[in-house]
C-alpha positions as CSV (number, residue, x, y, z in Angstrom):
1,M,24.8,7.2,-8.3
2,T,23.1,7.0,-11.7
3,R,19.5,6.6,-11.6
4,T,17.5,4.3,-13.5
5,A,14.3,5.8,-15.0
6,V,11.3,4.3,-16.8
7,I,9.1,6.5,-18.8
8,A,5.9,4.6,-19.4
9,G,4.3,5.9,-22.7
10,V,6.6,8.1,-25.0
11,G,5.8,9.9,-27.9
12,P,6.7,13.3,-29.5
13,G,6.1,16.2,-27.1
14,L,6.4,15.8,-23.3
15,G,7.4,12.2,-23.5
16,E,10.3,12.8,-25.5
17,S,11.2,16.0,-23.6
18,L,11.2,14.1,-20.4
19,A,13.5,11.3,-21.7
20,R,15.9,14.0,-23.1
21,T,15.7,16.0,-19.7
22,F,16.4,12.7,-17.6
23,A,19.2,11.6,-19.7
24,D,20.8,15.2,-19.6
25,N,20.8,14.8,-15.7
26,G,22.7,11.4,-15.9
27,C,19.9,8.8,-15.9
28,N,19.9,5.8,-17.8
29,V,16.4,6.1,-19.4
30,A,14.1,3.1,-20.5
31,L,11.3,4.1,-22.9
32,F,8.1,2.1,-23.1
33,A,5.7,2.7,-25.8
34,R,4.3,0.5,-28.7
35,S,6.0,2.5,-31.6
36,A,9.1,0.6,-31.6
37,E,10.9,2.8,-34.5
38,Y,10.2,5.9,-33.0
39,I,11.5,4.8,-29.5
40,E,14.6,3.3,-30.9
41,E,15.7,6.5,-32.6
42,L,14.9,8.4,-29.7
43,A,17.0,6.0,-27.5
44,D,19.7,6.5,-29.8
45,D,19.7,10.3,-29.9
46,L,19.5,10.9,-26.1
47,P,22.1,13.3,-24.5
48,A,25.4,11.3,-23.8
49,A,25.1,11.8,-20.0
50,G,22.8,9.1,-19.8
51,D,21.9,5.8,-21.7
52,G,18.7,5.2,-23.5
53,L,17.0,2.0,-23.9
54,A,13.9,1.3,-26.2
55,V,11.4,-1.3,-24.7
56,P,8.6,-1.6,-27.2
57,T,5.7,-2.4,-24.9
58,D,1.9,-2.5,-24.9
59,L,0.7,-0.9,-21.6
60,T,-2.5,-2.7,-21.9
61,D,-0.6,-5.8,-21.8
62,I,0.1,-7.0,-18.1
63,D,2.8,-9.8,-19.0
64,A,4.6,-7.3,-21.6
65,I,4.9,-4.7,-19.0
66,R,6.6,-7.2,-16.5
67,E,8.7,-8.4,-19.1
68,G,9.8,-4.9,-20.0
69,F,10.8,-4.2,-16.4
70,E,12.9,-7.4,-16.5
71,T,14.6,-6.0,-19.6
72,V,15.2,-2.7,-17.7
73,R,16.8,-4.4,-14.8
74,A,19.1,-6.8,-16.8
75,E,20.2,-3.6,-18.8
76,F,20.5,-0.8,-15.9
77,G,19.7,-2.4,-12.8
78,A,16.7,-1.6,-10.5
79,V,14.6,1.2,-11.2
80,D,14.8,4.6,-9.1
81,V,12.1,6.6,-11.2
82,L,9.0,5.8,-12.8
83,V,6.7,8.2,-15.0
84,N,3.5,6.8,-15.5
85,H,2.9,9.1,-18.7
86,A,0.7,6.8,-21.0
87,S,-2.6,8.3,-22.1
88,A,-5.6,7.0,-24.1
89,A,-9.3,7.7,-24.7
90,A,-12.0,8.0,-26.8
91,W,-13.4,11.7,-26.4
92,K,-17.0,10.7,-26.2
93,G,-19.7,11.1,-23.7
94,L,-22.0,8.5,-21.8
95,T,-24.4,7.9,-24.6
96,D,-21.6,7.7,-27.3
97,I,-18.6,5.6,-25.9
98,T,-18.8,2.0,-26.3
99,I,-17.5,-0.5,-23.6
100,D,-14.6,-1.3,-25.3
101,E,-13.5,2.3,-25.7
102,F,-14.1,2.8,-21.8
103,E,-12.1,-0.2,-20.8
104,E,-9.2,0.7,-23.2
105,A,-9.0,4.1,-21.4
106,W,-8.9,2.3,-18.2
107,A,-6.5,-0.3,-19.3
108,V,-4.0,2.5,-20.4
109,N,-4.2,5.1,-17.8
110,A,-5.1,3.0,-14.7
111,R,-4.2,-0.6,-15.1
112,G,-1.2,0.1,-16.8
113,A,0.0,2.5,-14.2
114,L,-0.8,0.1,-11.6
115,V,1.3,-2.9,-13.0
116,C,4.1,-0.4,-13.6
117,S,4.0,1.2,-10.0
118,K,3.9,-2.4,-8.4
119,E,7.2,-3.3,-10.4
120,A,9.0,-0.1,-9.7
121,V,8.0,0.0,-5.8
122,N,9.4,-3.3,-5.5
123,D,12.6,-2.1,-6.6
124,M,12.5,1.3,-4.7
125,L,12.0,-0.7,-1.6
126,G,14.8,-2.8,-1.9
127,A,16.9,0.3,-2.7
128,G,15.8,2.8,0.0
129,G,13.6,4.7,-1.9
130,G,12.6,6.3,-5.3
131,T,10.2,8.6,-7.2
132,I,7.0,7.9,-8.9
133,I,5.3,10.4,-11.0
134,F,1.7,10.3,-12.6
135,T,1.0,12.6,-15.5
136,G,-2.6,13.7,-15.0
137,A,-4.8,16.3,-16.3
138,T,-7.7,18.9,-15.5
139,S,-10.0,15.9,-16.0
140,A,-8.3,14.2,-13.3
141,V,-9.4,17.0,-10.7
142,R,-12.9,18.0,-12.3
143,S,-15.1,16.8,-15.4
144,L,-15.2,18.6,-18.4
145,G,-18.0,17.0,-19.6
146,G,-18.6,14.7,-22.7
147,A,-15.1,12.9,-22.0
148,V,-16.4,10.1,-19.7
149,G,-13.7,7.5,-20.4
150,F,-10.9,10.0,-20.3
151,T,-12.3,11.4,-16.7
152,A,-12.9,8.2,-15.3
153,A,-9.4,6.8,-16.0
154,K,-7.6,10.1,-14.8
155,F,-9.5,10.1,-11.7
156,A,-8.7,6.6,-11.0
157,A,-5.0,7.3,-11.6
158,R,-5.0,10.1,-9.3
159,G,-6.5,8.2,-6.6
160,M,-3.7,5.5,-7.1
161,A,-1.3,8.1,-6.8
162,M,-2.7,9.5,-3.5
163,D,-2.9,5.9,-1.9
164,I,0.4,4.8,-2.9
165,A,1.8,8.0,-1.6
166,Q,0.3,7.4,1.8
167,E,1.3,3.7,1.8
168,F,5.1,4.1,0.7
169,G,5.8,7.6,1.4
170,P,7.2,6.6,5.0
171,E,9.4,4.0,3.2
172,G,11.2,6.7,1.2
173,V,9.2,6.5,-2.2
174,H,8.0,10.0,-3.3
175,V,4.9,10.0,-5.2
176,A,3.8,12.8,-7.3
177,H,0.9,13.5,-9.6
178,V,1.1,16.4,-12.2
179,V,-2.1,18.0,-13.2
180,I,-1.7,19.4,-16.8
181,D,-4.1,22.4,-17.4
182,G,-3.6,23.3,-21.2
183,Q,-2.6,21.9,-24.5
184,I,1.2,20.8,-24.9
185,D,3.1,22.3,-27.6
186,T,3.7,18.9,-29.8
187,P,4.1,18.6,-33.7
188,S,0.5,17.9,-34.3
189,V,-0.8,20.5,-31.9
190,R,1.2,23.2,-33.6
191,E,-0.1,22.2,-36.9
192,R,-3.4,22.7,-35.8
193,V,-3.1,26.0,-34.0
194,D,-0.7,27.8,-36.2
195,D,-3.1,29.5,-38.3
196,R,-4.7,31.3,-35.3
197,G,-1.4,32.2,-33.9
198,D,-1.9,30.4,-30.5
199,D,0.6,31.4,-28.1
200,T,-0.9,29.7,-24.8
201,L,0.6,26.2,-25.7
202,L,2.8,24.9,-22.8
203,D,6.4,24.1,-23.5
204,P,7.3,20.5,-23.0
205,D,10.9,21.2,-22.2
206,E,10.0,23.6,-19.4
207,M,7.5,20.9,-18.2
208,A,10.1,18.2,-18.2
209,E,12.1,20.6,-15.8
210,T,9.3,20.4,-13.2
211,Y,9.1,16.8,-13.5
212,W,12.9,16.6,-12.8
213,H,12.8,18.9,-10.0
214,L,10.2,16.6,-8.3
215,V,12.7,13.6,-8.7
216,E,15.4,15.7,-7.1
217,Q,13.3,16.5,-3.8
218,D,15.0,14.6,-1.4
219,D,13.7,16.3,1.8
220,V,10.5,14.5,2.6
221,S,9.4,17.6,4.6
222,T,9.0,19.4,1.4
223,Q,8.0,16.7,-1.1
224,P,4.9,17.8,-3.1
225,F,2.2,15.5,-3.8
226,E,0.6,17.5,-6.6
227,V,1.9,20.1,-9.0
228,H,-0.4,22.1,-11.6
229,I,1.1,23.0,-14.9
230,T,-0.7,25.8,-16.4
231,N,-0.7,29.1,-18.2
232,G,-3.8,29.9,-16.3
233,P,-6.4,27.6,-15.2
234,Q,-8.7,26.7,-18.4
235,N,-12.5,27.4,-18.3
236,T,-13.3,27.1,-14.5
237,E,-11.0,27.2,-11.4
238,F,-10.0,23.7,-9.9
239,L,-12.5,22.5,-7.1
């Protein structure tokens, strides 16, 4: 049976690799992002094994998210897979960040993921199960200092993932949280590091395969909650 996947927060790098990997494995893939032109081009260019659907969506807008899911259902049917992949933050500490910047980080990373998850879980319960994956970061498990908005938002998302997993795991909804420990090889990052020959960047295509493996984990006895993607813990060990 063809799965319907929503990737909430798509851009060059891992978001694009997730879309291509999921489509290559036969999913119909809905792409949520504010950049309409980009996701429309990507939707048209996905592997032929699955269909793509661009759904221009501001993930800070609750009504827009709900309307986006209705668009997906009308095109593909109920949602089987959700990846909460959106991220936004002002990289500032306590004394520099504004309340608006803090709330923007929370609205995208936490509230947006909450609304998306509510929509997806309702579909999954009616279909006997599904998969929700949260993209996290090292800041979701330990503070780096000086990024209070991002850290608070990522801690919130990880806590939500835990709670949803405990509540709906018995109903067949597999919830996973992916901790990304390191920089992802994207065009913008590559442009910054090429001069110093950085070979430690994480390959987004290989990372997307890890996400797909989580989707394929049907045996509830072996379904992982948290996966760390890293080429070696950065700075300090996880606590």
